C-alpha positions in Angstrom: 26.2 59.5 33.4 23.9 57.6 35.7 20.9 59.1 33.9 22.3 58.0 30.5 22.7 54.4 31.8 19.2 54.5 33.3 17.7 55.7 30.0 19.7 53.0 28.1 18.5 50.2 30.4 14.9 51.5 30.1 15.2 51.4 26.3 16.6 47.8 26.4 13.8 46.7 28.7 11.2 48.3 26.4 12.7 46.5 23.3 12.7 43.2 25.2 9.0 43.7 26.2 8.0 44.5 22.7 9.9 41.6 21.2 8.5 39.2 23.8 5.0 40.4 23.2 5.4 39.9 19.4 6.7 36.4 19.8 3.9 35.5 22.2 1.4 36.9 19.9 2.8 34.9 17.0 2.9 31.7 19.1 -0.7 32.4 20.2 -1.8 32.9 16.6 -0.1 29.6 15.5 -1.7 27.7 18.4 -5.1 29.0 17.4 -4.9 27.8 13.8 -8.0 25.7 13.0 -7.2 22.7 10.9 -9.2 20.8 8.2 -8.5 17.2 7.6 -9.3 15.7 4.2 -9.4 11.9 4.2 -8.9 9.5 1.4 -7.8 12.0 -1.2 -7.0 10.0 -4.3 -3.8 10.8 -6.3 -3.5 9.3 -9.8 -0.3 7.6 -10.8 1.0 7.4 -14.4 -0.1 3.7 -14.7 -3.7 4.4 -13.6 -3.3 3.3 -9.9 -4.5 5.8 -7.4 -2.8 6.4 -4.0 -4.9 7.4 -1.0 -3.7 10.4 1.1 -4.7 12.4 4.1 -4.3 16.1 4.0 -4.0 18.5 6.9 -4.4 22.2 6.0 -5.5 25.4 7.7 -9.3 26.0 7.7 -8.6 29.7 6.7 -5.9 29.9 4.1 -5.1 33.4 2.7 -2.5 32.3 0.2 -1.0 29.1 -1.3 1.4 27.4 1.1 4.4 25.1 0.8 3.6 21.4 1.2 5.3 18.8 3.3 4.6 15.2 2.4 5.6 11.6 3.3 5.1 8.5 1.2 4.6 5.8 3.8 3.8 2.0 4.2 2.7 2.7 7.8 -0.8 4.2 7.0 -1.5 8.0 6.9 -3.1 8.2 10.4 0.3 7.5 12.0 1.3 11.1 11.0 -1.7 12.9 12.6 0.1 14.5 15.6 3.1 15.6 13.5 0.9 16.9 10.8 -0.8 19.4 13.1 2.6 20.9 14.1 3.5 21.5 10.5 0.2 23.2 9.8 0.6 25.5 12.8 4.1 26.4 11.5 2.7 27.5 8.1 2.7 24.4 6.0 0.2 22.0 4.5 0.9 18.4 5.4 0.0 15.3 3.4 0.6 11.7 4.2 0.3 9.3 1.2 -0.2 5.5 1.6 2.1 3.3 -0.4 0.6 1.0 -3.1 -1.5 -1.7 -1.5 -1.5 -0.1 1.9 -4.4 1.8 3.6 -6.9 2.8 0.9 -4.3 2.9 -1.9 -4.7 0.8 -5.0 -2.1 -1.7 -6.3 0.0 -4.2 -4.5 2.6 -3.5 -1.8 5.9 -5.1 -2.6 8.3 -4.4 0.3 11.4 -2.4 -0.6 10.7 -2.6 -4.3 9.6 1.1 -4.2 10.0 3.1 -7.4 10.7 6.8 -7.2 8.1 7.4 -9.9 5.2 7.2 -7.5 6.7 10.0 -5.4 7.4 12.1 -8.5 3.7 11.7 -9.6 2.6 12.8 -6.1 4.8 15.9 -6.3 3.4 16.7 -9.8 -0.2 16.5 -8.4 0.6 18.5 -5.3 2.2 21.3 -7.4 -1.0 21.7 -9.4 -3.3 22.1 -6.4 -4.7 25.6 -5.8 -3.7 25.5 -2.1 -0.1 24.7 -2.9 2.5 27.3 -3.8 4.5 24.7 -5.7 7.3 24.3 -3.1 7.2 20.7 -2.1 9.2 19.1 0.8 9.6 15.4 1.5 10.4 14.1 5.0 10.6 10.8 6.9 12.9 8.3 8.4 13.8 4.6 8.0 11.6 3.2 5.2 10.2 6.6 4.3 13.8 7.9 4.2 14.7 5.3 1.6 11.7 6.3 -0.5 13.0 9.9 -0.6 16.3 8.9 -2.0 14.6 7.0 -4.8 12.4 10.1 -5.6 15.5 12.3 -5.6 17.2 10.0 -8.0 14.4 10.7 -10.5 14.1 14.3 -9.6 11.3 16.9 -9.9 11.6 20.7 -10.4 9.1 21.3 -7.5 10.9 19.2 -4.9 12.8 22.0 -3.2 13.9 20.1 -0.1 14.1 16.5 1.1 14.9 15.3 4.6 15.7 11.6 4.8 16.5 10.4 8.3 18.2 7.1 9.2 17.2 5.7 5.8 17.0 2.0 5.2 19.8 0.9 2.8 18.7 -2.5 1.3 21.5 -4.9 1.2 23.5 -3.0 3.9 21.5 -2.6 7.0 18.1 -4.2 6.4 16.8 -6.8 6.0 20.3 -8.2 6.9 23.5 -6.9 8.3 26.9 -8.0 6.9 25.1 -10.9 5.2 23.6 -12.1 8.4 19.9 -12.7 8.4 17.6 -10.8 10.7 14.7 -12.6 12.3 13.1 -9.2 12.8 12.3 -9.2 9.1 9.2 -11.5 9.6 8.0 -9.2 12.4 8.2 -6.2 10.0 6.5 -8.1 7.3 3.6 -8.9 9.6 3.4 -5.2 10.5 3.1 -4.2 6.9 1.0 -7.1 5.7 -2.3 -6.3 4.0 -3.9 -2.9 4.1 -4.0 -2.2 7.8 -1.2 -1.1 10.2 -1.1 -4.2 12.5 0.4 -2.1 15.3 -0.7 -4.3 18.2 0.8 -7.5 16.6 4.0 -5.6 15.9 4.2 -4.3 19.4 3.8 -7.7 21.2 7.4 -8.0 22.3 6.8 -11.1 24.5 5.1 -12.9 21.7 7.9 -12.3 19.2 10.6 -13.1 21.8 9.0 -16.3 22.8 8.5 -17.4 19.1 12.1 -16.6 18.2 13.4 -18.4 21.3 11.3 -21.5 20.4 12.7 -21.6 16.9 16.2 -21.1 18.2 16.0 -23.8 20.9 14.5 -26.3 18.4 17.0 -25.6 15.7 14.3 -24.6 13.2 15.5 -23.1 9.9 15.2 -19.5 9.0 12.9 -20.2 6.1 10.2 -21.3 8.5 10.0 -17.9 10.2 6.8 -17.2 8.3 5.1 -19.9 10.3 5.2 -17.5 13.4 2.2 -15.6 12.1 1.1 -17.7 9.1 0.3 -14.4 7.4 -1.0 -14.5 3.9 -1.5 -11.4 1.7 -4.3 -12.4 -0.6 -4.1 -9.2 -2.6 -0.7 -10.0 -3.9 -0.7 -13.8 -3.6 2.6 -13.6 -1.7 3.3 -15.3 1.6 5.9 -14.0 4.0 8.1 -17.0 3.0 8.3 -15.7 -0.6 9.6 -12.4 0.6 11.9 -13.9 3.2 13.6 -15.9 0.5 13.6 -13.0 -1.9 15.2 -10.7 0.6 18.3 -12.9 0.7 19.1 -13.2 -3.0 21.6 -11.1 -4.9 19.1 -10.5 -7.7 16.7 -8.8 -5.3 19.2 -6.3 -4.1 20.4 -5.5 -7.6 16.8 -4.5 -8.3 16.1 -2.4 -5.2 19.4 -0.6 -4.9 
């Protein structure tokens, strides 16, 4: 009986060692994947505008792979670290700049995203030789909202979508329960123009002091744009125009 138990335990140990070795070999293989980065890849939209994208893919690709992509107003380079993880897991990753952001053409009009751009991106991705036609969307907050708009239009090659903590215009941003949010002007400064403006967005003391000054001096909400005096010359829209537009019923009827 003892011999049988000993043999059984030896067999279990052998199985465990073989499985561990296989897992370690797989992990090692994934970690050693070499990655190519393709910058400023232009994707045509149905109206002639071209969106700029950055593509992360394995240097050696033996077969077409599924593609994960995000359509973002926060510039493609913000996805660099995450993209590498997806490539090592067996995917191709692509980050696409929204209209008017990064190197994309057109004008960026906050929250007025149409699902048609996402559908056109999916159509383009499905036709690439390195793609197997299985397209996945991901992203949270603003990029989560974009996914819902794309899903509303639908595309046969969109096999999965993972919206996380999505913005819901008129419900949670840019106001909550019909109460204005001063944060709105900070976000507009973050997404103003073609660049990311991360340092301006991250200056917590700057924004806190400005908000406190306006509060203590009883300044009206419609002067929040004076905090940065930002002006988007590509669209001829000041922050004030969007701040006012964000709080009209007509605006939310359009974007919802």
